[in-house]
KOLNUDREN-824004 format. One line per 4 residues: number of its first residue (from 0); for each residue x, y, z of N, C-alpha, C, O. Coordinates in steps of 0.02 Angstrom, whole numbers. Atoms other than C-alpha are relative to their C-alpha. Last residue first. Layout:
REM KOLNUDREN-824004
NUM = X/Y/Z/X/Y/Z/X/Y/Z/X/Y/Z; ...
REM end
This chain:
REM KOLNUDREN-824004
411 = -61/39/-10/2774/-502/1060/62/46/-7/118/22/0; -50/-24/46/2621/-393/1087/65/-36/15/90/-34/71; -68/-7/-26/2471/-475/1167/48/23/-54/37/9/-113; -21/-70/-2/2296/-439/1107/69/11/26/89/67/40
407 = 9/-28/-67/2226/-608/1153/21/73/5/13/104/58; 71/4/-19/2200/-660/972/-12/32/67/-64/63/78; 37/-50/38/2373/-595/920/-73/1/22/-103/54/28; -21/-67/-22/2460/-691/1059/-38/55/-35/-56/105/-4
403 = 26/-16/-67/2359/-849/1027/18/70/23/-23/105/53; -45/24/-51/2396/-845/839/-26/20/69/-60/70/75; -55/-45/-18/2246/-812/731/44/-32/52/23/-78/88; -60/16/39/2144/-956/659/58/45/17/115/30/-3
399 = -32/60/-27/2015/-942/799/63/-18/-38/108/-50/-9; -33/-17/-63/1975/-763/751/37/-59/28/91/-52/57; -57/-42/16/1939/-813/571/38/21/62/100/25/61; -53/43/27/1830/-956/631/62/41/-18/118/17/-8
395 = -28/40/-54/1730/-837/741/56/-45/-24/108/-51/9; -43/-43/-41/1709/-711/601/32/-39/57/90/-28/75; -61/-14/38/1647/-849/484/47/45/40/108/35/39; -42/60/-3/1524/-908/617/65/11/-38/118/-13/-16
391 = -31/5/-67/1459/-731/639/44/-61/6/96/-58/38; -51/-51/-8/1433/-713/452/34/-2/68/95/8/72; -59/17/40/1345/-880/438/55/51/6/114/33/9; -36/53/-36/1229/-838/583/63/-20/-39/115/-31/-9
387 = -26/-28/-63/1180/-672/503/41/-52/37/97/-38/59; -59/-40/14/1163/-747/330/32/29/62/93/35/66; -52/46/23/1047/-882/396/64/38/-17/118/17/1; -28/35/-58/948/-755/497/56/-47/-21/107/-52/13
383 = -42/-47/-38/924/-642/345/34/-35/59/92/-22/73; -60/-13/41/862/-789/241/47/48/36/108/37/35; -43/59/-5/745/-841/383/63/8/-42/117/-13/-21; -32/-2/-66/677/-663/392/46/-60/9/100/-53/38
379 = -52/-51/3/646/-665/204/36/5/67/97/13/69; -54/25/43/553/-830/219/57/51/-5/116/32/-1; -39/51/-36/452/-770/369/58/-26/-42/112/-38/-15; -40/-33/-52/397/-610/280/44/-50/37/102/-36/51
375 = -54/-36/34/344/-714/130/44/38/50/105/37/44; -50/49/21/247/-835/241/58/34/-36/116/14/-28; -49/9/-54/162/-686/322/52/-53/-16/107/-52/12; -36/-62/-12/79/-643/158/53/-6/54/110/14/44
371 = -53/-10/49/38/-822/111/40/65/12/100/66/1; -46/56/7/-49/-854/279/52/12/-55/112/13/-39; -26/29/-61/-136/-696/341/56/-50/-15/112/-43/10; -44/-47/-34/-166/-588/188/37/-33/58/94/-17/72
367 = -53/-18/47/-232/-733/84/48/49/32/109/43/23; -50/53/0/-327/-799/236/57/15/-49/115/-2/-35; -39/-3/-62/-415/-633/258/53/-53/3/108/-40/28; -44/-59/5/-467/-632/75/43/7/63/102/23/58
363 = -55/17/44/-533/-810/91/49/59/-7/110/49/-8; -44/44/-38/-635/-756/241/59/-22/-42/115/-27/-17; -40/-42/-45/-705/-610/141/47/-43/42/104/-22/55; -49/-36/42/-761/-728/2/45/44/44/105/48/32
359 = -53/48/19/-842/-841/131/54/33/-43/113/20/-35; -42/11/-59/-936/-691/203/56/-50/-14/112/-42/10; -44/-57/-13/-997/-636/32/45/-10/61/103/12/62; 36/-52/-35/-1061/-812/-2/47/59/12/108/50/14
355 = -26/-20/-66/-968/-907/-133/-48/49/31/-76/92/-3; 19/52/-48/-1030/-1000/-286/33/11/68/54/-36/101; -58/45/-4/-937/-883/-405/-10/-54/53/38/-85/76; -12/25/67/-1096/-792/-456/58/-49/-2/62/-90/-48
351 = 39/60/13/-1136/-782/-269/8/-27/-71/-3/-86/-82; -29/62/-28/-987/-663/-247/-43/-61/-13/-14/-114/-27; -43/36/47/-1052/-531/-368/27/-65/28/40/-111/-10; 35/21/61/-1204/-461/-277/44/-42/-46/17/-84/-83
347 = 57/42/-15/-1133/-454/-100/-37/-25/-63/-65/-80/-62; -10/68/25/-964/-392/-158/-60/-45/13/-59/-104/-6; 4/0/73/-1009/-207/-142/9/-70/-30/-8/-81/-88; 66/20/24/-1047/-233/43/-5/-3/-76/-53/-33/-102
343 = 7/-35/64/-866/-231/98/-64/-24/-34/-66/-78/-63; -27/-68/-3/-849/-274/282/-16/40/-63/-32/99/-59; -35/-19/61/-962/-426/288/23/72/6/-16/116/23; 39/-38/48/-1009/-483/462/44/20/-59/105/18/-54
339 = 66/31/12/-951/-616/586/-42/38/-51/-96/14/-68; 55/-48/-10/-767/-562/571/-67/-33/-15/-74/-68/-65; 45/19/-54/-650/-710/591/-57/49/12/-96/40/58; 20/70/3/-558/-700/426/-54/-17/51/-101/-54/36
335 = 40/14/59/-552/-512/407/-27/-71/0/-83/-83/-21; 62/-38/-5/-495/-484/586/-46/-14/-60/-106/-23/-51; 43/36/-47/-368/-624/569/-66/36/8/-119/4/11; 27/59/33/-295/-543/414/-46/-40/44/-95/-68/21
331 = 50/-21/48/-280/-376/502/-30/-59/-37/-90/-60/-50; 58/-23/-38/-193/-458/650/-55/23/-47/-114/7/-37; 38/59/-22/-79/-554/533/-62/21/38/-115/-10/32; 37/24/59/-25/-390/450/-41/-62/18/-96/-71/-9
327 = 59/-43/11/16/-319/623/-39/-20/-62/-100/-12/-65; 46/1/-56/127/-467/670/-62/43/-15/-118/20/-6; 40/61/3/208/-493/501/-53/-1/55/-108/-27/46; 46/-7/56/265/-312/504/-45/-61/-6/-105/-53/-17
323 = 51/-48/-20/339/-330/679/-51/11/-56/-110/19/-43; 44/32/-49/429/-489/627/-56/48/21/-114/27/27; 49/43/34/497/-406/470/-48/-33/49/-107/-42/33; 39/-42/46/581/-262/563/-54/-42/-34/-112/-21/-39
319 = 50/-32/-42/641/-379/701/-48/42/-42/-108/43/-29; 45/53/-24/727/-486/570/-54/29/44/-113/11/38; 47/18/52/796/-331/485/-48/-55/21/-106/-54/1; 54/-50/-1/873/-270/648/-52/-15/-54/-111/-2/-44
315 = 37/9/-62/973/-432/659/-59/49/5/-114/30/24; 41/61/6/1023/-425/476/-42/-11/64/-100/-32/60; -38/60/-16/1081/-245/486/-47/-60/0/-108/-53/4; 0/19/-70/971/-119/398/46/-59/11/59/-98/-35
311 = 44/53/-23/1024/-65/227/0/-4/77/45/19/111; 67/-26/-12/1093/103/173/-48/-53/24/-107/-38/36; -1/-41/-61/1276/51/192/-68/30/16/-78/57/70; -1/39/-62/1249/-93/71/-5/44/62/-36/25/112
307 = -54/-33/-36/1195/11/-78/1/-28/71/-45/-16/110; -65/21/28/1090/-115/-174/60/33/33/114/4/33; -31/-52/40/945/-82/-53/66/-24/-29/106/-54/8; -29/28/61/862/-244/2/35/52/-43/46/40/-102
303 = -30/65/-8/809/-216/183/42/-22/-60/92/-57/-52; -39/-1/-61/771/-30/188/37/-66/10/91/-67/39; -65/-28/15/717/-43/7/45/4/61/106/-1/55; -49/52/18/580/-163/58/68/29/-16/118/-7/-10
299 = -7/49/-53/478/-32/153/54/-51/-16/97/-65/26; -41/-32/-53/510/107/26/12/-50/57/66/-51/86; -68/-7/26/448/-10/-112/46/32/52/102/10/62; -32/65/-4/298/-59/-7/71/3/-27/116/-30/-1
295 = -21/11/-69/254/124/19/34/-68/9/79/-75/50; -51/-47/-22/256/155/-168/24/-11/71/85/-13/83; -64/14/32/166/-4/-221/55/47/24/111/25/36; -25/65/-20/24/10/-95/70/-13/-29/115/-34/6
291 = -20/-4/-70/2/197/-121/29/-66/24/80/-67/59; -62/-38/-3/2/178/-311/25/6/72/86/3/84; -55/42/24/-127/39/-297/67/36/2/118/7/19; -11/54/-48/-241/145/-189/58/-44/-21/102/-60/19
287 = -37/-29/-56/-221/296/-302/15/-52/53/69/-51/83; -69/-10/23/-272/190/-451/43/30/55/101/11/64; -30/67/5/-428/133/-357/73/5/-22/116/-30/5; -16/20/-68/-467/313/-310/33/-69/1/78/-82/40
283 = -56/-41/-21/-456/362/-494/21/-17/72/81/-18/87; -63/24/30/-565/215/-545/60/41/24/113/12/36; -31/-54/39/-706/256/-425/68/-22/-25/110/-44/14; 50/-37/40/-828/126/-356/30/53/-45/-2/74/-93
279 = 38/44/45/-707/-6/-292/-46/39/-47/-58/17/-103; -45/24/52/-585/123/-223/-36/-46/-49/-20/-47/-108; -10/-56/46/-728/208/-129/47/-20/-57/39/2/-114; 59/-3/44/-774/39/-56/7/57/-49/-14/51/-107
275 = -1/59/42/-597/17/13/-58/2/-50/-50/-12/-109; -47/-11/54/-592/196/78/1/-59/-48/9/-50/-108; 17/-58/41/-753/176/178/48/11/-59/25/20/-115; 57/5/47/-721/-6/230/-15/63/-39/-28/57/-99
271 = 60/-23/-36/-546/18/306/-58/2/-49/-49/23/-107; 46/56/-9/-424/-83/202/-58/17/46/-99/-27/61; 32/16/63/-340/75/137/-45/-61/4/-86/-72/-41; 47/-52/19/-306/137/314/-37/-19/-64/-98/-9/-69
267 = 60/-1/-41/-231/-25/378/-51/51/-25/-111/37/-25; 35/65/2/-106/-57/239/-65/3/39/-116/-22/14; 32/7/65/-58/126/219/-40/-64/-4/-95/-65/-32; 57/-46/4/-27/146/405/-36/-6/-66/-98/-5/-68
263 = 54/25/-43/81/-10/412/-61/45/-4/-117/20/-9; 28/61/30/186/44/263/-58/-27/40/-110/-46/12; 36/-19/61/209/221/329/-32/-61/-33/-89/-57/-56; 63/-32/-18/252/158/503/-40/19/-62/-101/12/-62
259 = 44/50/-30/384/38/438/-68/29/16/-119/-1/2; 23/44/54/461/168/322/-48/-53/27/-98/-69/-5; 48/-36/41/468/295/464/-27/-43/-57/-87/-41/-72; 61/-7/-40/550/169/580/-54/37/-40/-113/18/-37
255 = 38/63/1/675/121/447/-65/4/39/-115/-26/19; 19/15/69/722/307/426/-34/-68/-6/-87/-71/-38; 67/-24/17/713/349/611/-20/-17/-71/-80/-21/-85; 50/19/-50/856/239/668/-69/22/-23/-116/-19/-25
251 = 12/71/5/977/238/521/-49/-25/53/-68/-83/53; 32/16/64/961/427/511/-18/-74/-4/-73/-91/-24; 45/56/-12/995/454/698/-35/-22/-65/-91/-48/-63; -35/57/-31/1147/560/665/-44/-61/7/-21/-118/-2
247 = -7/-3/-73/1055/672/545/35/-61/27/42/-112/-7; 22/64/-28/1093/663/358/9/3/76/66/2/99; 48/-15/-53/1114/819/254/-29/-66/25/-77/-91/-2; -36/-35/-53/1272/773/158/-46/18/58/-24/20/116
243 = -41/48/-37/1173/644/62/39/33/56/48/3/110; 42/37/-46/1041/772/17/39/-51/40/24/-64/98; 18/-46/-54/1176/884/-57/-45/-34/51/-38/-22/111; -60/-8/-42/1246/737/-156/-14/48/58/9/37/114
239 = -5/59/-43/1071/695/-217/61/5/45/59/-17/102; 55/1/-49/1045/872/-281/7/-59/48/1/-50/109; -11/-54/-48/1216/884/-364/-53/0/54/-38/10/113; -55/18/-45/1195/714/-445/14/53/52/28/37/110
235 = 26/48/-49/1025/761/-513/54/-21/49/41/-31/108; 44/-37/-46/1103/913/-595/-29/-46/54/-30/-28/113; -43/-39/-43/1244/807/-668/-41/40/51/-23/44/109; -32/46/-46/1119/681/-735/46/37/48/48/19/108
231 = 48/15/-53/1014/820/-809/29/-48/51/12/-45/110; 9/-60/-41/1167/882/-903/-50/-12/56/-39/10/113; -59/-16/-41/1215/708/-963/-11/60/46/5/57/105; -54/-31/39/1042/655/-1020/56/23/46/47/27/107
227 = 7/-72/12/944/543/-900/55/25/-47/108/-6/-52; 43/-10/58/943/353/-918/-9/74/-16/-32/91/-71; -41/6/60/1093/342/-801/-42/7/-64/-14/17/-117; -46/-57/2/989/410/-658/43/-3/-63/56/49/-93
223 = 37/-59/22/851/286/-699/44/61/-3/36/104/-47; 15/6/71/973/140/-687/-37/62/-27/-20/87/-81; -61/-5/38/1046/194/-520/-14/-2/-75/14/38/-113; -23/-69/-5/875/227/-446/64/9/-41/71/59/-76
219 = 30/-45/50/806/63/-514/26/71/4/28/105/-48; -38/-63/1/929/-49/-419/-29/49/-51/7/72/-95; -25/-16/66/841/-214/-465/38/65/-7/58/83/-63; -62/36/12/825/-272/-285/32/22/-65/93/21/-72
215 = -52/-28/-44/696/-136/-251/67/-34/-10/119/-1/-8; -21/-65/28/594/-188/-404/55/32/43/101/63/17; -39/14/60/591/-367/-341/24/64/-33/81/67/-57; -68/22/-17/539/-310/-168/43/-15/-61/103/-2/-61
211 = -40/-51/-35/394/-203/-236/69/-26/19/118/8/4; -25/-52/45/327/-327/-366/47/49/36/101/64/11; -38/28/57/313/-478/-252/31/56/-43/92/59/-52; -46/52/-22/254/-430/-77/38/-34/-56/84/-73/-43
207 = -40/-18/-59/166/-263/-101/54/-51/16/107/-32/41; -31/-66/4/96/-274/-278/49/12/57/103/37/46; -49/2/54/66/-462/-275/36/67/-5/97/69/-15; -58/36/-23/-16/-449/-104/54/-4/-54/113/-1/-39
203 = -39/-42/-45/-133/-313/-165/63/-35/24/115/-3/30; -30/-53/40/-190/-418/-313/43/45/44/98/64/25; -57/30/35/-219/-567/-200/37/52/-43/98/52/-47; -53/7/-49/-328/-457/-90/62/-32/-31/119/-12/-16
199 = -27/-67/-12/-431/-405/-240/57/-3/51/106/33/44; -42/-18/57/-451/-587/-291/31/70/10/88/81/-8; -61/41/-4/-512/-630/-115/46/15/-58/107/18/-49; -45/-31/-49/-635/-485/-117/65/-38/5/118/-9/16
195 = -15/41/-59/-713/-552/-275/48/37/46/98/64/23; 53/49/-12/-799/-462/-419/9/-39/64/-41/-60/95; 64/-36/-8/-700/-300/-440/-57/-47/15/-112/-24/31; -2/-37/-63/-537/-392/-406/-63/40/12/-79/58/69
191 = 28/41/-54/-583/-514/-544/-1/37/66/-42/22/110; 73/1/8/-554/-378/-674/-33/-41/55/-87/-23/79; 25/-68/-13/-378/-346/-608/-76/3/-8/-109/36/32; 5/-10/-72/-342/-533/-597/-28/69/17/-63/77/66
187 = 70/5/-23/-382/-546/-783/-9/8/76/-65/18/99; 30/67/10/-203/-486/-817/-73/-1/23/-97/48/51; 21/9/69/-156/-302/-833/-37/-66/-10/-83/-69/-51; 37/-57/27/-134/-235/-656/-28/-11/-70/-74/25/-90
183 = 46/-31/-47/-76/-380/-547/-46/51/-33/-104/57/-14; 46/49/-28/4/-495/-674/-53/32/44/-110/10/46; 46/21/54/80/-350/-770/-51/-49/27/-110/-45/9; 46/-56/12/152/-280/-608/-50/-17/-56/-109/0/-51
179 = 48/1/-55/224/-452/-567/-50/58/-6/-109/50/9; 48/53/15/304/-456/-739/-53/-5/55/-111/-18/41; 44/-25/53/383/-287/-702/-51/-53/-20/-109/-36/-33; 46/-48/-29/450/-354/-538/-48/30/-51/-107/41/-36
175 = 52/37/-36/522/-505/-626/-50/46/34/-109/31/37; 46/29/49/611/-390/-747/-55/-41/32/-112/-39/10; 43/-55/23/682/-293/-600/-49/-25/-53/-107/-5/-54; 48/-15/-54/744/-456/-524/-46/57/-21/-106/54/-8
171 = 52/51/2/823/-506/-690/-53/13/54/-113/2/42; 41/-15/59/918/-340/-694/-57/-51/-7/-113/-32/-25; 42/-58/-15/976/-368/-515/-44/18/-59/-102/36/-51; 52/21/-46/1036/-542/-560/-46/56/20/-106/47/25
167 = 54/33/37/1127/-475/-712/-56/-25/45/-114/-25/26; -13/69/18/1225/-360/-596/-56/-29/-42/-112/-2/-40; 65/34/-10/1210/-172/-595/8/-70/-26/20/-81/-86; 42/-56/-20/1380/-90/-574/-70/-22/17/-91/-16/75
163 = -29/-38/-55/1461/-231/-669/-42/61/15/-77/86/-29; 5/35/-63/1379/-366/-774/28/36/60/26/10/115; 62/40/-6/1437/-296/-939/1/-39/65/50/-73/81; -8/68/23/1575/-168/-915/-63/-40/13/-100/-26/61
159 = -33/42/-51/1582/-9/-812/15/-70/-24/53/-106/8; -55/-34/-36/1546/123/-946/38/-48/45/100/-48/45; -47/-27/49/1444/23/-1072/59/33/34/116/29/10; -42/55/25/1366/-80/-933/49/24/-53/103/-4/-60
155 = -45/21/-54/1303/78/-847/47/-54/-25/107/-52/-11; -49/-53/-10/1233/148/-1010/50/-18/55/110/-6/48; -49/3/54/1149/-17/-1053/54/54/8/112/42/-8; -41/60/-8/1066/-21/-883/53/-6/-54/110/-22/-39
151 = -49/-11/-53/1009/160/-897/45/-60/10/105/-53/23; -47/-51/23/927/129/-1066/54/13/53/114/15/37; -44/33/50/846/-32/-1005/53/49/-25/112/31/-32; -46/45/-36/778/55/-849/49/-33/-49/108/-38/-34
147 = -47/-42/-38/707/198/-953/50/-44/38/109/-28/41; -49/-27/47/633/74/-1077/50/45/36/109/45/19; -45/53/22/547/-24/-938/54/26/-47/112/6/-41; -42/21/-56/476/130/-854/50/-53/-22/109/-50/-5
143 = -49/-53/-12/415/200/-1020/47/-19/57/107/-7/53; -50/2/54/332/34/-1064/53/53/11/112/40/-1; -44/58/-12/244/24/-895/55/-4/-53/112/-21/-37; -40/-14/-59/177/201/-918/48/-57/15/106/-46/30
139 = -51/-48/19/120/165/-1096/46/16/60/107/23/52; -50/35/40/30/8/-1040/57/47/-21/115/27/-22; -37/46/-44/-60/102/-902/56/-35/-39/112/-40/-15; -40/-42/-45/-110/245/-1018/43/-44/46/102/-30/57
135 = -59/-27/34/-165/124/-1155/44/42/46/106/41/39; 6/-73/0/-280/28/-1035/63/29/-33/118/16/-10; -48/-28/47/-268/-154/-1085/-10/76/-7/-21/102/-61; 4/-73/-6/-355/-223/-931/55/30/-44/110/43/-20
131 = -64/-31/-16/-377/-404/-985/-9/76/2/-48/105/-36; 9/-70/-21/-540/-502/-982/67/28/23/90/13/79; -7/-44/58/-518/-661/-1083/-3/74/17/4/116/-27; -69/2/23/-481/-772/-931/10/45/-61/67/59/-79
127 = -42/-45/-37/-645/-721/-849/70/5/-28/103/57/-22; -40/-40/46/-752/-798/-985/48/47/36/69/97/8; -18/37/60/-842/-943/-899/46/39/-47/79/8/-89; -48/53/-13/-845/-871/-722/23/-37/-62/76/-69/-61
123 = 32/65/-11/-928/-712/-785/52/-53/13/108/-47/-11; -42/53/27/-850/-540/-762/-32/-67/17/-44/-82/75; -15/56/-44/-977/-401/-736/41/-53/-37/33/-64/-97; 57/42/-16/-962/-247/-846/19/-58/45/78/-66/60
119 = 31/-19/-64/-821/-119/-837/-61/-41/18/-88/-32/73; 45/-56/9/-774/-130/-1022/-35/22/64/-79/65/62; 55/4/-48/-622/-238/-994/-43/62/-6/-18/118/0; 4/-55/-49/-514/-246/-1149/-61/-9/44/-113/-34/23
115 = -25/22/-65/-485/-415/-1233/-3/55/52/16/43/110; 19/70/-12/-586/-397/-1393/21/-24/69/-11/-67/98; 62/7/-39/-576/-207/-1384/-18/-71/15/-58/-83/61; 59/8/43/-395/-212/-1442/-61/-8/44/-56/-33/100
111 = 56/-23/-41/-251/-141/-1340/-64/-3/-42/-94/49/-57; 36/58/-27/-126/-250/-1435/-59/21/44/-95/-22/69; 34/37/52/-75/-102/-1543/-41/-57/28/-96/-71/3; 60/-36/21/-38/14/-1397/-38/-38/-54/-99/-31/-59
107 = 49/1/-54/79/-114/-1320/-64/38/-19/-119/17/0; 27/67/-7/167/-143/-1485/-53/-2/54/-106/-32/45; 47/13/55/185/42/-1520/-31/-69/5/-90/-78/-10; 59/-41/-11/262/70/-1348/-52/-13/-54/-111/-21/-39
103 = 39/30/-55/380/-77/-1367/-64/40/12/-116/11/25; 34/61/21/437/-17/-1537/-43/-30/54/-98/-54/40; 72/-6/-6/471/160/-1477/-37/-62/-21/-99/-62/-22; 35/30/56/654/131/-1442/-74/5/11/-98/-8/66
99 = 56/45/-16/741/247/-1322/-33/-24/-63/-42/14/-111; 65/-31/8/908/317/-1380/-55/-48/17/-47/-108/6; 2/-68/-27/1082/273/-1319/-71/28/-2/-90/64/44; 27/-1/-68/1083/83/-1336/-6/69/30/-19/74/90
95 = -54/-12/-47/1199/80/-1486/-25/4/71/16/9/117; -47/55/1/1069/-1/-1595/55/9/50/78/-40/80; 29/59/-31/929/117/-1543/49/-58/1/47/-98/48; 6/-6/-72/1035/271/-1576/-29/-62/32/-6/-81/86
91 = 59/-39/-17/1086/211/-1749/-6/5/75/24/-35/110; 54/35/-34/1263/150/-1776/-58/48/13/-47/108/24; 55/11/47/1372/233/-1909/-59/-34/34/-109/-49/1; 24/-64/27/1494/314/-1786/-58/-9/-48/-95/39/-60
87 = 72/-9/-11/1506/153/-1684/-27/65/-31/-82/85/-15; 37/60/18/1676/90/-1742/-74/10/3/-111/-21/-35; -1/8/72/1749/264/-1742/-37/-62/-23/-66/-62/-77; 46/-48/31/1691/292/-1564/-2/-7/-76/-55/0/-107
83 = 68/23/-14/1775/132/-1506/-51/47/-30/-102/25/-57; 17/57/43/1936/179/-1595/-71/-24/11/-106/-42/-36; 10/-26/68/1938/350/-1511/-19/-56/-48/-63/-48/-90; 63/-37/0/1912/272/-1339/-16/27/-71/-73/24/-93
79 = 55/48/2/2047/143/-1371/-67/35/-2/-114/11/-35; 2/29/67/2169/283/-1416/-56/-51/-6/-89/-54/-58; 29/-48/47/2124/378/-1258/-5/-28/-70/-54/-16/-106; 72/-6/-16/2154/224/-1151/-34/49/-48/-89/35/-72
75 = 35/58/28/2319/190/-1240/-74/2/14/-114/-19/-28; 12/-9/72/2376/368/-1205/-36/-59/-32/-75/-50/-78; -60/12/39/2349/338/-1018/-14/12/-74/-72/13/-94; -2/62/37/2203/416/-928/66/-5/-38/97/46/-54
71 = -43/47/-35/2220/549/-794/9/-65/-38/43/-110/-13; -65/-32/-12/2155/695/-901/48/-47/37/109/-36/34; -52/49/9/2019/585/-973/69/28/16/120/5/-10; 20/63/-31/1867/681/-910/55/-52/-5/57/-98/36
67 = 2/-6/-73/1952/846/-945/-17/-66/33/12/-84/84; -69/-6/-24/1999/799/-1124/3/5/76/47/-24/107; -33/65/2/1824/733/-1161/71/4/28/93/-41/62; -28/21/64/1738/893/-1106/38/-65/5/54/-88/60
63 = -60/-39/17/1703/988/-946/33/-23/-64/83/7/-84; 10/-44/57/1525/924/-940/61/39/-21/58/80/-66; -36/-62/-14/1576/777/-830/-8/45/-60/16/29/-114; -9/-44/57/1467/623/-821/33/66/20/21/91/75
59 = 61/-40/10/1391/523/-679/7/47/-60/-43/74/-83; 49/40/36/1524/388/-690/-64/40/-13/-104/20/-55; 64/11/-34/1651/518/-642/-47/-41/-43/-54/-28/-102; 46/-55/11/1822/498/-718/-65/-17/35/-76/-74/54
55 = 6/-39/-61/1972/392/-676/-41/62/-14/-16/118/-10; -54/-47/-7/1940/273/-820/-11/40/64/-63/35/96; 21/-67/-19/1822/128/-798/62/43/6/109/25/41; 4/-41/60/1844/-36/-890/-25/70/17/-65/98/-20
51 = 66/-11/30/1898/-122/-732/4/46/-59/53/81/-70; 9/-71/12/2077/-182/-702/-68/12/-33/-79/-13/-88; 47/-27/-49/2067/-357/-630/-10/75/-10/-45/106/29; -27/-58/-36/2144/-436/-784/-51/29/46/-110/32/29
47 = -3/-62/38/2075/-605/-829/30/56/42/40/48/102; -68/-24/9/2119/-770/-746/6/62/-43/58/74/-74; -21/14/68/1950/-854/-769/69/29/-16/93/23/-72; 31/59/28/1888/-872/-590/27/-17/-69/35/-76/-85
43 = -17/60/-38/2000/-755/-491/-27/-63/-32/2/-117/-22; -70/15/11/1990/-623/-627/20/-63/37/61/-102/12; -6/31/65/1800/-630/-625/73/-18/-15/86/-69/-47; 28/67/-3/1798/-600/-438/7/-36/-67/22/-95/-69
39 = -45/42/-38/1917/-454/-455/-26/-71/4/13/-119/-3; -58/15/42/1815/-377/-596/49/-45/37/78/-90/6; 20/48/52/1656/-392/-494/59/-19/-44/66/-77/-62; 11/65/-33/1739/-308/-345/-18/-53/-51/8/-109/-48
35 = -65/26/-20/1808/-167/-455/-7/-69/33/31/-114/18; -37/19/60/1642/-140/-541/67/-30/17/88/-79/-14; 24/65/22/1550/-145/-375/36/-23/-64/47/-83/-73; -24/52/-47/1660/-6/-310/-22/-69/-22/17/-116/-21
31 = -72/8/9/1633/102/-465/27/-54/46/69/-94/25; -11/35/64/1446/71/-459/73/-11/-12/93/-65/-35; 18/71/-10/1445/116/-274/9/-39/-64/33/-96/-62; -53/32/-39/1541/276/-307/-15/-73/12/30/-115/10
27 = -58/7/43/1420/321/-445/57/-33/37/92/-76/10; 12/53/49/1267/286/-339/61/-12/-43/78/-69/-59; -20/64/-30/1337/388/-193/-11/-58/-49/22/-109/-43; 44/26/-52/1322/539/-304/28/-65/28/77/-93/4
23 = -4/73/-2/1454/632/-401/-41/-24/58/-30/-3/115; 69/23/-11/1424/813/-449/-2/-76/-5/-27/-104/-53; 7/27/-68/1607/862/-425/-70/-25/15/-84/-45/71; -45/56/-8/1642/882/-611/-4/-31/69/13/-90/78
19 = 27/59/33/1487/988/-631/44/-61/10/19/-117/15; 55/25/-40/1549/1112/-502/-30/-62/-31/-49/-109/5; -27/30/-61/1714/1123/-591/-55/-26/44/-49/-80/73; -26/67/17/1628/1149/-758/28/-34/62/20/-95/69
15 = 58/44/12/1525/1290/-684/23/-70/-17/-6/-120/6; 30/16/-64/1682/1370/-612/-60/-46/-8/-69/-92/32; -41/50/-33/1769/1353/-780/-28/-18/68/-25/-75/89; 8/65/33/1623/1439/-867/41/-53/34/18/-109/43
11 = 61/35/-23/1617/1579/-738/-9/-67/-33/-37/-113/-2; 60/-21/36/1799/1620/-777/-61/-36/26/-55/-90/55; 32/52/41/1934/1595/-648/-64/27/-32/-101/67/-3; 55/34/-35/2023/1754/-590/-33/-51/-46/-36/-40/-106
7 = 64/-31/16/2188/1790/-678/-56/-37/35/-51/-98/46; 46/41/41/2347/1735/-593/-66/36/-11/-91/73/32; 42/46/-39/2467/1868/-531/-48/-37/-45/-62/-16/-101; -23/70/-2/2554/2022/-600/-48/-42/42/-86/-17/82
3 = 0/29/-68/2461/2183/-642/23/-73/-4/-2/-111/-45; 50/53/-12/2510/2259/-809/8/-28/70/63/-32/97; -28/65/-10/2609/2422/-805/-55/-50/17/-100/-37/56; 31/28/-61/2529/2574/-881/22/-71/8/14/-112/-37
REM end
């Protein structure tokens, strides 16, 4: 029986490997682009080579094996890879940055001592600074988030080079956001929020106007994706790539509009007296309120500060975006400040302990939302306007430097 000529059909394993090799998200392409840009800038300043430390392989990982991922690499690249592995074959997972360290978790659980934990009783003006919310679940959650970001950051820097893909400034911004979360949820401010309406408003402003934008600047999606194991990272890449292909034409129109409406609706609904009082009386509702504020604020600021430039609003649209937010937030702050009656009756017994009437405490809360809150919106809008004007001026100067025939569109 004569054998049939022609190529054999591909095996299911090779098809699976091929699909995994194409599971590249926009995050990987952006990291690769930023690595090249960062390398070029560094070469211009110190005269180093502009070739990044990235081989022609996917930054998301390729399950097809080392030989497949390096099929376009030079022999010197493969030799350097083998030498690097031989140098680190005796390193522990925590030292090489691959495995999560449990020291931070153990430390946070150890410091959760009853001497500084809040037992739910009233906070006195003389001992308020000793009342910390050392809830083990909250501390464990914050520690897991920080370790996942650190693991992903080290993985990105190992592949793309230190300072590339995710810049040190973005890493510092994420650290600042985590510190803001500690200030809002762990510090004595959390206990004071149950005693004073003004302290509760300050807590909300820290979550929405400090922690959320700093976390958005820190590129957490890229870092968390790199914190996943290789197979999960490839799966996540396939899902995100499919979502990226599904993008309506009006995506850049309805997506900022949806984020703006969601943020505004969350702000107004949770400051309505029934829900606000329910959050004061029930811990689970209070946690849900904080999660809603932080989550919607992150989506709101991501539209302006996303590390992927093509997903941001333009500077002119961003100014309008912030102005509209400042407008409706100011209206809510004015209502709280100028209201002749107390909205939240649960503060009537605790406010006099701090030498404030309940109405004065509410007025301070309205001023916190009105003046410092809108000042942050105004500062970000001013920064966007400065960059917008500077960019237009640079374009004008570049056009003026062209020859008259080229500038007018004439062909010589």
